[in-house]
N, C-alpha and C positions, 0 to 999 in steps of 0.2 A: 908347822902346826904342833901344838903342844901335846896332842894325843898320838903322835907318831913317834914311837920309841927308838927308832934306829936311823942313823945317818944314811944318806943315799949310797947304794952300791953294796951294802952288806946283806941285803935280803932281796930275793927276786920272786915275783909271782910265777907260778907254773900252772898252765892250763891243761886239764885232762881233755885231750882232743876227742875222746870217745863220749864225753859228757856235755861239752859246750854246745849250746843251742843258739848262740849269737843274739841273745836277748839284749845285750848292751848295757845292762845294769852296772857292770864294772866300769864302763866308759863314763857313765853319768856320775858315779860316786867318787871316782879317784881324783883327789885334789892335785895330783902331780902329772896328769895326762899320760899315765903309763900305758893305757889300753887304747885300742882302736878296733873296729870291726873290719875284717878283710876276708879275702878268699884264700882257702887252702890251696897249696900247689898240688899237682897230680901225685907227687911222691908222698906228700902228707896224707892225702886221701887214701892212697894204697896202703898206708901203714895202719889205718883204722880197723877196728873190729867190724863185724857185719852190722851190729847195732849202730856203731859210730858212723859207718858209711851211709846207712839209711837216714839217720838223723841229719847228717851233713847234706845229703841229697835234698831232703825236705826244706832245708834252710838255704838252698841254692849255693852250697859250697862255702857259705860264710860262717866265720867264727871269730871269737875275740882273739886278738893278737897283742903282743907286748912289745911294741916298737921302742918304747922308752923304759924298759925294765930296770935299767940302771938308776932311774930316778925314784924307784920305790923306797918308801921310808917305813914300811911295815905297819901302817895304821890298821890294816885288816878290813877296811870298808868293803873292798872288793870281795873278800871271802864271805862276809856277812850278806852282801847284796846278791850274790850269784844264786839264782833259783835252782840251778842244776848241781850245786856243790862241786863245781868243776875247777875251782881255783884253790891252790895252796901256796903258802909262802915258805920258801926254803932259804937257808943260809947260802951266801955266795962268797967265795967259791964253795960249791957243795963239798961236804966232807965231814 
Protein backbone atom coordinates (compact mmCIF):
# COMPACT_ATOMS: atom_id res chain seq x y z
CA UNK A 1 0.00 0.00 0.00
CA UNK A 2 1.30 3.42 -0.87
CA UNK A 3 0.45 4.94 2.54
CA UNK A 4 2.62 2.44 4.42
CA UNK A 5 6.07 3.99 4.73
CA UNK A 6 8.13 1.06 5.96
CA UNK A 7 9.04 -2.38 4.60
CA UNK A 8 7.82 -5.34 6.70
CA UNK A 9 9.90 -6.26 9.73
CA UNK A 10 11.30 -2.81 10.57
CA UNK A 11 8.44 -1.68 12.81
CA UNK A 12 6.25 -3.68 15.17
CA UNK A 13 3.03 -2.83 16.96
CA UNK A 14 3.19 -3.08 20.73
CA UNK A 15 -0.01 -3.47 22.74
CA UNK A 16 -0.31 -1.96 26.21
CA UNK A 17 -1.88 -4.93 27.98
CA UNK A 18 -3.25 -2.72 30.76
CA UNK A 19 -5.23 -0.65 28.24
CA UNK A 20 -6.45 -3.13 25.60
CA UNK A 21 -10.19 -3.84 25.77
CA UNK A 22 -10.38 -6.38 22.90
CA UNK A 23 -12.54 -4.07 20.78
CA UNK A 24 -11.03 -5.56 17.61
CA UNK A 25 -10.76 -2.30 15.67
CA UNK A 26 -7.09 -3.06 15.01
CA UNK A 27 -8.06 -6.41 13.48
CA UNK A 28 -10.59 -4.76 11.18
CA UNK A 29 -8.36 -1.93 9.90
CA UNK A 30 -5.01 -3.69 9.46
CA UNK A 31 -4.37 -4.41 5.76
CA UNK A 32 -1.65 -6.97 6.63
CA UNK A 33 -3.54 -9.18 9.12
CA UNK A 34 -1.06 -8.39 11.89
CA UNK A 35 -3.70 -8.59 14.66
CA UNK A 36 -6.04 -11.19 16.11
CA UNK A 37 -8.17 -11.32 19.24
CA UNK A 38 -7.10 -14.02 21.68
CA UNK A 39 -6.88 -14.91 25.35
CA UNK A 40 -4.06 -13.85 27.62
CA UNK A 41 -2.09 -16.58 29.33
CA UNK A 42 -2.14 -16.85 33.11
CA UNK A 43 1.37 -15.35 33.24
CA UNK A 44 0.29 -12.40 31.10
CA UNK A 45 -2.75 -11.79 33.32
CA UNK A 46 -0.59 -11.90 36.47
CA UNK A 47 1.70 -9.22 35.02
CA UNK A 48 -1.17 -6.72 34.63
CA UNK A 49 -1.91 -3.83 36.96
CA UNK A 50 -5.05 -4.07 39.08
CA UNK A 51 -6.92 -1.93 36.56
CA UNK A 52 -5.64 -4.11 33.71
CA UNK A 53 -6.74 -7.29 35.50
CA UNK A 54 -10.22 -5.89 36.06
CA UNK A 55 -10.51 -4.77 32.44
CA UNK A 56 -9.29 -8.14 31.21
CA UNK A 57 -11.71 -9.96 33.52
CA UNK A 58 -14.62 -7.93 32.11
CA UNK A 59 -13.53 -8.92 28.59
CA UNK A 60 -13.21 -12.62 29.57
CA UNK A 61 -9.41 -12.61 29.25
CA UNK A 62 -9.49 -11.52 25.62
CA UNK A 63 -7.18 -8.93 24.11
CA UNK A 64 -5.61 -8.02 20.81
CA UNK A 65 -2.58 -10.10 19.88
CA UNK A 66 0.04 -9.59 17.17
CA UNK A 67 0.65 -13.06 15.71
CA UNK A 68 1.93 -11.53 12.46
CA UNK A 69 3.85 -8.56 13.87
CA UNK A 70 6.65 -9.04 11.35
CA UNK A 71 4.18 -8.16 8.54
CA UNK A 72 3.62 -4.64 9.92
CA UNK A 73 4.44 -1.84 7.47
CA UNK A 74 3.81 1.09 9.86
CA UNK A 75 0.71 2.51 8.18
CA UNK A 76 -0.57 3.53 11.64
CA UNK A 77 -4.18 2.54 11.00
CA UNK A 78 -4.21 0.39 14.14
CA UNK A 79 -2.91 3.25 16.28
CA UNK A 80 -5.59 5.60 14.94
CA UNK A 81 -8.38 3.01 15.26
CA UNK A 82 -7.70 1.85 18.83
CA UNK A 83 -10.27 3.49 21.14
CA UNK A 84 -8.11 2.71 24.18
CA UNK A 85 -4.86 4.20 22.79
CA UNK A 86 -3.29 0.83 23.57
CA UNK A 87 -1.13 0.44 20.45
CA UNK A 88 2.18 2.04 19.59
CA UNK A 89 4.62 1.32 16.79
CA UNK A 90 8.27 0.75 17.66
CA UNK A 91 11.33 0.21 15.55
CA UNK A 92 12.51 -3.38 15.40
CA UNK A 93 14.86 -4.47 16.62
CA UNK A 94 14.21 -2.01 19.45
CA UNK A 95 17.00 0.33 20.17
